[in-house]
Each structure stands twice: as C-alpha cells, then as structure tokens.
C-alpha positions as a printed NumPy array, in Angstrom:
array([[-12.543,  13.526,  -3.107],
       [-12.185,  11.496,   0.071],
       [-10.001,  12.21 ,   3.04 ],
       [ -7.256,   9.765,   1.972],
       [ -5.552,   9.529,  -1.386],
       [ -3.043,   6.94 ,  -2.563],
       [ -0.11 ,   8.344,  -4.52 ],
       [  2.053,   5.326,  -5.287],
       [  3.009,   1.833,  -4.21 ],
       [  6.278,   0.003,  -4.293],
       [  6.74 ,  -3.648,  -3.587],
       [  9.556,  -5.878,  -2.465],
       [  8.577,  -9.248,  -3.862],
       [ 10.9  , -11.425,  -1.793],
       [  9.411, -10.031,   1.413],
       [  5.748, -10.241,   0.299],
       [  4.909,  -6.688,   1.325],
       [  3.881,  -3.514,  -0.441],
       [  4.453,   0.003,   0.803],
       [  1.472,   2.246,   0.119],
       [  2.245,   5.973,   0.115],
       [ -0.383,   8.66 ,   0.123],
       [ -1.782,  11.708,   1.839],
       [ -4.418,  12.615,   4.344],
       [ -5.903,  15.39 ,   2.233],
       [ -7.803,  16.981,   5.102],
       [ -4.824,  17.348,   7.439],
       [ -2.195,  17.625,   4.656],
       [ -0.082,  14.812,   6.146],
       [  1.757,  12.135,   4.2  ],
       [  1.474,   8.488,   5.211],
       [  3.136,   5.172,   4.443],
       [  1.464,   1.863,   5.213],
       [  3.16 ,  -1.52 ,   5.053],
       [  0.655,  -4.103,   3.787],
       [  1.117,  -7.867,   3.495],
       [  1.153,  -9.011,  -0.107],
       [  1.451, -12.779,  -0.455],
       [  1.392, -13.889,  -4.105],
       [  1.507, -10.217,  -5.164],
       [ -2.05 ,  -9.542,  -3.943],
       [ -2.584,  -7.242,  -0.979],
       [ -4.088,  -8.945,   2.049],
       [ -6.01 ,  -6.604,   4.34 ],
       [ -7.258,  -9.432,   6.567],
       [ -4.297,  -8.971,   8.908],
       [ -4.622,  -5.204,   9.   ],
       [ -5.031,  -3.167,  11.084],
       [ -6.644,  -2.171,  14.269],
       [ -4.472,   0.932,  14.287],
       [ -5.471,   2.17 ,  10.811],
       [ -8.423,   4.536,  10.426],
       [-11.566,   2.98 ,   8.963],
       [-11.627,   5.522,   6.127],
       [ -8.107,   4.54 ,   5.056],
       [ -8.973,   0.836,   5.203],
       [-11.996,   1.425,   2.989],
       [ -9.834,   3.296,   0.443],
       [ -7.345,   0.416,   0.449],
       [-10.183,  -2.065,  -0.07 ],
       [-11.683,  -0.007,  -2.908],
       [ -8.314,   0.402,  -4.629],
       [ -7.022,  -3.132,  -3.94 ],
       [ -7.733,  -4.392,  -7.467],
       [ -5.84 ,  -1.441,  -8.965],
       [ -2.969,  -1.916,  -6.518],
       [ -2.828,  -5.641,  -7.35 ],
       [ -2.85 ,  -4.853, -11.072],
       [  0.183,  -2.584, -10.64 ],
       [ -1.509,   0.692, -11.57 ],
       [  0.012,   2.478,  -8.565],
       [  3.433,   0.814,  -8.795],
       [  6.398,   3.111,  -8.698],
       [  8.951,   0.319,  -8.935],
       [  9.586,  -3.328,  -8.257],
       [ 12.446,  -3.859,  -5.85 ],
       [ 14.358,  -7.076,  -5.509],
       [ 16.964,  -7.161,  -2.757],
       [ 20.467,  -8.003,  -3.849],
       [ 23.226,  -8.836,  -1.417],
       [ 26.784,  -8.037,  -2.239],
       [ 29.101, -10.788,  -1.145]])
C-alpha cells in the first residue's frame, strides 16, 4: 500500500469541483483536496505546486475511477432558499 489512500469523493456539480478525502497512511493524517472538475472529469493540469508528488500520482492513477463515480459519497447540488 502506498503512502496516500483515497477514501471518498463528493462533488458539487454547479461549481465544477470535487473534494477528495483520504489519509496519509504513514503519518496517520487525514487530508481533503479541492480539485477542478469541469464536465465532471477531474483536471489535474491546474494542480498543484503545493501538493506532494506522491499524492498527485495517486490522483492521476485513480482519476478514471474518480471520474466514473466509484469513490463518490454523494452528489450535492446547491439550493438557495428564497
């Protein structure tokens, strides 16, 4: 098992982003990463100088599964009360 593991993803379609939640298994620390997701496909081209290379490689490897919805926890659509 690698250092980083993805647990689940939730997406807010109107904002074109997904939130990726997981854990740094070595340090036992949880993480959340906000990733651009135009057309419901994650786009790592804009990310991220600040993310570790190992985490970026995990996101790249798992991108097809994320795009297919295999990690989805829920689909959120904002609703305003007026």
